[in-house]
Structures are given as C-alpha cells and as structure tokens.
C-alpha positions as CSV (number, residue, x, y, z in Angstrom):
1,M,0.0,0.0,0.0
2,I,1.5,3.3,-1.1
3,G,0.7,6.3,1.2
4,V,-0.1,9.4,-0.9
5,A,-0.3,13.1,-0.1
6,I,-2.0,15.3,-2.8
7,L,-0.7,18.8,-3.0
8,G,-3.4,21.0,-4.5
9,A,-7.1,20.2,-4.6
10,G,-7.8,21.6,-8.0
11,I,-6.6,19.1,-10.6
12,G,-5.8,17.1,-7.5
13,A,-9.5,16.2,-7.3
14,E,-9.2,14.3,-10.6
15,H,-6.0,12.6,-9.3
16,L,-7.9,11.6,-6.2
17,A,-10.8,10.1,-8.2
18,A,-8.3,8.0,-10.2
19,L,-6.4,6.9,-7.0
20,R,-9.7,5.7,-5.5
21,T,-10.2,3.3,-8.3
22,L,-7.0,1.5,-7.1
23,P,-7.7,1.0,-3.4
24,D,-5.4,-2.1,-3.2
25,C,-2.4,0.1,-4.4
26,F,-2.9,3.6,-2.9
27,D,-4.0,5.1,0.3
28,V,-4.5,8.9,0.1
29,R,-3.6,10.0,3.6
30,R,-3.2,13.8,3.2
31,I,-4.6,16.6,1.0
32,I,-2.7,19.9,1.2
33,D,-4.3,23.1,0.0
34,R,-4.4,26.7,1.1
35,D,-8.2,26.5,0.7
36,L,-9.0,24.2,3.6
37,L,-12.7,24.1,2.7
38,R,-11.9,22.9,-0.8
39,A,-9.5,20.3,0.6
40,R,-12.0,19.0,3.1
41,S,-14.6,18.6,0.4
42,L,-12.4,15.9,-1.1
43,C,-11.1,14.2,2.0
44,A,-13.1,11.2,3.0
45,G,-12.6,9.0,6.1
46,P,-10.7,9.5,9.3
47,A,-7.4,8.3,7.8
48,C,-7.3,11.3,5.5
49,T,-6.2,14.6,7.0
50,V,-6.2,18.1,5.6
51,S,-3.8,21.0,6.1
52,A,-2.4,24.1,4.4
53,D,1.3,23.3,5.0
54,I,3.3,21.2,2.5
55,A,5.8,20.4,5.3
56,D,3.1,18.3,7.0
57,A,3.2,15.9,4.1
58,L,7.0,16.0,3.7
59,T,7.6,15.1,7.3
60,D,4.9,12.4,7.6
61,P,6.6,8.9,7.6
62,S,3.4,7.3,6.4
63,I,3.7,9.2,3.1
64,D,5.6,7.5,0.3
65,L,4.5,9.5,-2.7
66,I,4.0,13.2,-3.1
67,D,1.5,14.1,-5.8
68,I,2.2,17.6,-7.0
69,C,-0.9,19.4,-8.4
70,L,0.2,22.9,-7.8
71,P,0.7,25.9,-10.2
72,P,3.6,25.4,-12.6
73,H,5.9,27.9,-11.0
74,L,6.0,25.8,-7.8
75,H,6.8,22.4,-9.5
76,V,10.5,22.4,-9.3
77,A,11.0,23.7,-5.8
78,V,8.4,21.3,-4.3
79,T,9.7,18.3,-6.3
80,L,13.2,19.0,-5.0
81,Q,11.9,19.3,-1.4
82,A,10.0,16.0,-1.8
83,L,13.0,14.2,-3.1
84,A,15.2,15.6,-0.3
85,A,12.6,14.3,2.2
86,G,12.9,10.8,0.7
87,K,9.6,10.7,-1.1
88,H,8.7,9.5,-4.6
89,V,7.0,12.2,-6.7
90,V,4.2,12.5,-9.2
91,C,4.3,15.9,-10.8
92,E,1.7,17.5,-13.1
93,K,3.0,19.0,-16.3
94,P,5.3,20.7,-16.7
95,I,7.9,19.1,-14.4
96,A,10.1,22.2,-15.0
97,T,10.5,25.2,-17.3
98,S,14.1,25.0,-18.1
99,L,16.7,22.4,-19.1
100,E,18.8,23.4,-16.1
101,D,15.9,22.7,-13.7
102,V,15.3,19.3,-15.3
103,A,19.0,18.5,-14.7
104,R,18.6,19.5,-11.1
105,I,15.6,17.2,-10.7
106,E,17.5,14.3,-12.4
107,D,20.4,14.8,-10.0
108,A,18.2,15.0,-6.9
109,A,16.2,11.9,-7.9
110,R,19.4,10.0,-8.4
111,A,20.9,11.1,-5.1
112,A,17.7,10.2,-3.2
113,A,17.2,6.9,-5.1
114,R,13.6,8.0,-5.6
115,R,11.4,8.1,-8.7
116,V,9.8,11.1,-10.4
117,F,6.7,10.4,-12.6
118,P,5.6,13.2,-14.9
119,V,1.9,13.2,-15.5
120,F,1.1,12.3,-19.1
121,Q,-2.3,10.5,-18.8
122,Y,-3.1,10.6,-22.6
123,R,-1.0,7.4,-23.0
124,W,-3.7,5.2,-21.6
125,G,-7.1,3.9,-22.8
126,P,-8.5,1.1,-24.9
127,S,-7.7,2.7,-28.2
128,L,-4.0,3.4,-27.3
129,S,-3.7,-0.2,-26.1
130,K,-5.0,-1.4,-29.5
131,L,-2.5,0.9,-31.3
132,R,0.4,-0.5,-29.3
133,A,-0.7,-4.0,-30.0
134,L,-0.8,-3.2,-33.8
135,M,2.6,-1.7,-33.6
136,A,4.0,-4.7,-31.8
137,S,2.4,-7.1,-34.3
138,G,4.1,-5.3,-37.2
139,L,0.8,-4.4,-38.8
140,T,1.4,-0.6,-38.8
141,G,4.8,-0.4,-40.3
142,A,6.8,2.8,-40.0
143,L,5.1,6.1,-39.2
144,H,5.1,8.4,-42.2
145,S,3.2,11.4,-41.0
146,A,0.9,12.7,-38.3
147,A,-1.5,15.6,-37.7
148,L,-2.3,16.7,-34.2
149,E,-5.1,19.1,-33.3
150,T,-5.4,20.6,-29.8
151,H,-8.5,22.8,-30.5
152,W,-9.9,23.9,-27.1
153,N,-12.1,26.7,-25.8
154,R,-10.5,28.9,-23.0
155,G,-12.0,32.2,-22.0
156,T,-12.3,34.7,-19.2
157,D,-13.5,32.1,-16.7
158,Y,-10.4,29.9,-17.2
159,Y,-8.1,32.9,-16.8
160,A,-9.8,34.2,-13.7
161,A,-7.1,32.4,-11.7
162,P,-4.5,35.2,-11.4
163,W,-1.5,33.0,-12.3
164,R,-3.0,31.7,-15.5
165,G,-2.0,33.4,-18.8
166,T,1.1,34.9,-17.2
167,W,4.7,34.0,-17.8
168,E,5.5,34.3,-14.1
169,G,2.7,32.0,-12.9
170,E,1.8,29.6,-15.7
171,R,5.3,29.7,-17.3
172,G,3.9,29.3,-20.8
173,G,0.7,29.2,-22.9
174,A,-1.1,26.7,-25.1
175,V,2.2,25.1,-26.2
176,L,3.1,24.3,-22.6
177,G,-0.2,23.9,-20.8
178,H,-2.4,22.3,-23.4
179,A,-0.7,20.7,-26.4
180,I,2.1,19.2,-24.3
181,H,0.0,16.0,-23.8
182,N,-0.5,15.5,-27.6
183,H,3.2,16.1,-28.1
184,D,4.1,13.5,-25.5
185,L,1.7,11.1,-27.1
186,L,3.4,11.7,-30.5
187,C,6.8,10.9,-29.1
188,H,5.4,7.9,-27.2
189,I,4.2,6.5,-30.5
190,G,6.6,8.0,-33.0
191,G,9.9,8.3,-31.2
192,D,12.2,11.3,-30.8
193,V,11.8,14.6,-32.5
194,A,14.8,15.6,-34.7
195,S,13.9,19.2,-35.6
196,V,11.1,21.7,-35.2
197,M,9.8,24.9,-36.8
198,A,7.0,26.9,-35.1
199,M,4.9,30.0,-35.1
200,T,3.0,31.2,-32.0
201,T,0.7,34.1,-31.4
202,T,-1.9,35.5,-28.9
203,R,-5.2,36.0,-30.7
204,I,-8.0,34.8,-28.5
205,N,-7.5,36.1,-25.0
206,D,-6.0,39.2,-23.4
207,I,-3.1,37.3,-21.8
208,E,0.7,37.4,-21.9
209,T,1.2,33.9,-23.2
210,E,0.4,32.4,-26.6
211,D,-3.0,30.8,-27.2
212,C,-2.5,29.7,-30.8
213,A,0.4,27.9,-32.5
214,A,1.3,26.1,-35.7
215,I,4.2,23.6,-35.4
216,S,6.1,21.4,-37.9
217,L,8.0,18.5,-36.5
218,E,10.5,16.1,-38.2
219,M,10.9,12.9,-36.3
220,A,14.2,11.1,-36.0
221,S,12.6,8.3,-38.1
222,G,12.0,10.8,-40.9
223,A,8.3,11.1,-40.3
224,L,6.8,14.6,-40.9
225,C,4.2,15.8,-38.4
226,T,2.2,18.9,-37.7
227,S,0.6,20.3,-34.5
228,S,-2.3,22.8,-34.7
229,I,-3.1,24.5,-31.4
230,T,-5.8,27.1,-30.6
231,L,-7.7,28.0,-27.4
232,G,-10.4,29.8,-29.5
233,A,-12.4,26.7,-30.8
234,A,-16.1,26.5,-30.3
235,T,-15.7,23.3,-28.3
236,N,-12.9,21.3,-26.7
237,E,-11.6,18.7,-29.1
238,T,-8.3,16.7,-29.4
239,R,-7.7,14.8,-32.6
240,L,-4.8,12.7,-33.8
241,R,-4.4,11.2,-37.3
242,L,-1.3,8.9,-37.6
243,V,-0.4,7.7,-41.1
244,F,1.7,4.6,-40.9
245,E,3.2,2.5,-43.8
246,R,0.4,-0.1,-43.6
247,L,-2.5,1.6,-41.9
248,T,-4.0,5.0,-40.8
249,A,-5.1,5.5,-37.2
250,T,-7.6,8.2,-36.5
251,S,-8.7,9.2,-33.0
252,G,-12.0,10.5,-31.9
253,T,-12.3,14.0,-30.5
254,A,-12.4,13.4,-26.7
255,P,-10.4,16.4,-25.4
256,Y,-8.7,15.1,-22.3
257,D,-8.5,11.3,-22.7
258,P,-8.3,10.5,-26.4
259,G,-7.6,6.8,-25.7
260,S,-11.0,6.4,-24.1
261,V,-13.1,6.6,-27.3
262,P,-12.9,4.3,-30.3
263,W,-10.3,5.0,-33.0
264,R,-10.4,3.9,-36.6
265,F,-7.6,1.6,-37.8
266,V,-7.9,1.4,-41.6
267,A,-5.5,-0.7,-43.7
268,R,-3.9,0.8,-46.7
269,D,-4.0,-2.6,-48.4
270,L,-7.5,-4.0,-47.9
271,C,-5.9,-7.5,-47.6
272,D,-4.5,-6.4,-44.1
273,Q,-7.8,-5.3,-42.7
274,A,-8.9,-8.7,-41.3
275,A,-5.6,-9.1,-39.5
276,I,-5.9,-5.6,-38.1
277,D,-9.4,-6.2,-36.8
278,S,-8.3,-9.5,-35.4
279,V,-5.6,-7.9,-33.3
280,T,-7.8,-5.1,-32.0
281,T,-10.6,-7.3,-31.0
282,K,-8.3,-9.4,-28.8
283,V,-6.7,-6.6,-26.9
284,H,-7.7,-6.4,-23.2
285,A,-9.2,-3.1,-22.2
286,E,-6.9,-1.0,-20.0
287,R,-7.7,1.8,-17.6
288,T,-8.1,5.2,-19.1
289,G,-6.4,8.5,-18.3
290,F,-5.3,9.2,-14.8
291,A,-6.3,5.7,-13.6
292,G,-4.2,4.1,-16.2
293,F,-1.3,6.4,-15.3
294,F,-1.5,5.7,-11.6
295,E,-1.8,1.9,-12.2
296,Q,1.5,1.9,-13.9
297,V,3.1,4.1,-11.2
298,A,2.0,1.4,-8.7
299,H,3.6,-1.3,-10.8
300,A,6.8,0.7,-11.1
301,L,7.1,1.3,-7.3
302,A,6.4,-2.4,-6.7
303,G,9.2,-3.4,-9.1
304,Q,6.8,-5.0,-11.5
305,Q,6.8,-4.8,-15.3
306,N,5.3,-1.5,-16.2
307,T,5.0,1.3,-18.8
308,A,5.0,4.1,-16.3
309,V,6.0,7.6,-17.6
310,T,9.7,8.1,-16.8
311,L,11.6,11.2,-15.8
312,D,13.3,10.9,-19.2
313,A,10.0,11.4,-20.9
314,G,9.4,14.5,-18.8
315,A,12.8,15.8,-19.7
316,Q,12.1,15.2,-23.4
317,S,8.8,17.2,-23.2
318,I,10.6,20.2,-21.7
319,A,13.4,20.0,-24.3
320,L,10.7,20.0,-27.0
321,V,8.9,23.0,-25.5
322,T,12.2,24.8,-25.3
323,A,12.9,24.1,-29.0
324,I,9.3,25.2,-30.0
325,Y,9.6,28.6,-28.2
326,H,13.1,29.1,-29.6
327,A,12.0,28.3,-33.1
328,A,8.9,30.6,-32.8
329,R,11.0,33.5,-31.6
330,T,13.9,33.2,-34.0
331,G,12.2,31.8,-37.1
332,E,14.9,29.1,-37.2
333,R,14.6,25.4,-37.7
334,V,15.8,24.0,-34.3
335,T,17.4,20.6,-34.1
336,L,17.2,18.2,-31.2
337,P,18.7,17.1,-28.8
338,L,19.5,20.6,-27.6
339,P,23.0,21.3,-26.3
340,A,23.5,22.0,-22.6
341,D,24.5,25.6,-23.5
342,H,21.4,26.3,-25.6
343,P,20.4,30.0,-25.3
344,L,17.2,29.0,-23.5
345,S,18.8,26.4,-21.2
346,K,18.0,28.6,-18.2
347,G,14.3,28.9,-19.3
348,W,12.1,30.4,-21.9
349,L,10.5,33.2,-19.9
350,P,10.8,36.5,-21.7
C-alpha cells in the first residue's frame, strides 16, 4: 500500500478520483491546499487529513508518494523538497520550465534513489492499447506522417485564476499547458523529434502567453508531423491522425482522454484489414487517463513490469517546449537534442 499526499485540490480532485479506483495500491492520507474548505470537500474518512502546509506531508513517515498538483511555478521547488525528504514524486505538467531545472531534478532523484513520474495521462485507454498491439504485431509499419489538433475553448472564466495566462505564474501558454500532452503522445508513438519549426501568437484572450500555434516536427525516423493549437475553438476537441506505412489510425475528439473513445484503424491494403481487426478485438481493455497512469506508477514502485512515464519522458517534453519557443521567436529550424549551453537552457521566460 502506497501512502499518498496530494498537494493542490484543483486538478488534484481528478487525481484523487483515479487513485480511489486503485484501493489495493494507494491510500490517500493527506490533502494539502491553502483553501481548507476545498480540501475538506475531497477528503473522506478519518485516515485522510487536511492542512495548508506542505511540510506536513514531507515530514509524515506514512507518506511514500507526493502528488504535486500545484501551479507550474511551484513544481521544481516542491519536487526537490519532496526528493530531499525521501519521497517519490508524481508531478503534473510541466515538471520544470528549463533544461537546467530538469537536470537539477534528475540529479536529486538519483541522489535520493527515488522516482519522479511526470503526468502524461493521454497514453492510456482502450484505443491506445490497440494501437500499441498493432505496432508490436508489425501491422502498422513505420510512421510516415501525423497531424495533431489541440483545439480547445478557453476564455475569461479559465483565466480568472491570477496565475494563468502569465509567464511568471503559468510559465507558458497553449504550447506548454495544453498541447504538451499531444506532443508527448506523438513521441510515445513515433519516437524522438529531430527538428522543429514553429509559429506562436496570442489572438483569443487578453493574456501574456500564446493561445495559438502552428508547429512542424520532423521525427528522428524521418516522419513529418504537424501540430495545430488554438484556445479559440467552439468546443474542446483533441484529434490525432497517424499515417503509418500499412494503416492509418484516426482518433475521436475526446479532449482530455483521447484513448478512451474508439479509434479507426484502416488498412492501406485491404488485404490487411482482417488481420488488423483480429488484433484489435483481442486486446484487453486497459484503464483510461489518470487511472491508467497511476496503475503503472503502482507497478513501477512495486518493481513489477510497467509502462510508467519516466523522468526521461518529462525531460524530453521540456526540451521540445524549449525548442518550440526558440523556433517561434527566431524563425529558425531548431534541431534536437538541444545542447547543454542552448540559449534557453535557463528557461524560456521573456
């Protein structure tokens, strides 16, 4: 049983709901939030306590895992504090906002012999399980191209929180806070990004950070991909279209858990369709979104076979965001991996 403290009762409420689907793995023992009424509304049972002080969780010997659901500007400092206290860490995106801070987290995790799990819940769900099975069977072939759409609706209600839409508080806009999940999913499926070109702008809301972007990505495999991002859509929709050598995979439009809804897997050669359908019908359903994410965290901490998100994946996501911002500001085609002395190694804040 893994003792958990959730820091932040906003998105932390969704984490809590997922953790409660895994009662044999996790015991949420503390919820920390400055708004004690909000925290108490989530806490159920005498074994769960509420407070406003993060130190209460860090010094509690019954807590094994600190689940960081705080605003982005707090992620690095609290992650380092948790590791120094001997705790494993789950950290909402982004884990950091500079290559230097990622390196600090990597060093601290290694020194503490503890794990850091960046939150990328898009990787789980029945449709993603089917796609991975098709890839493992050889029925997809190589990825040729992909188109990602992060078309969401964010307005004044969303930006009522004073830290949102600011470089100081949110540390980035739609590239960092919204499309980062789609970009992680692309790398999870298609491998490393080799180069990126990008344009960003602010067109929808009166904020400091970008709320629209158009990005071109060349994968190390040679696949060519695009990412279209806006926070001015009529509805919230996430869509992925992945064109492989032997089939095309098209997602639904579920905005926050694309793997939860059916995808279409269409063979390029109609002779392959029966084999594709046979594989997908035999795949066991897996947990979706946060529940799938936390299930793999539990397996990892128990030393079992797992597909948990690694700190390396979190580092990759921050390197890609760095490259996108650099490309957008300079107009250059930026190659990855980035060197340690990259101009934005200390962060991309203006």
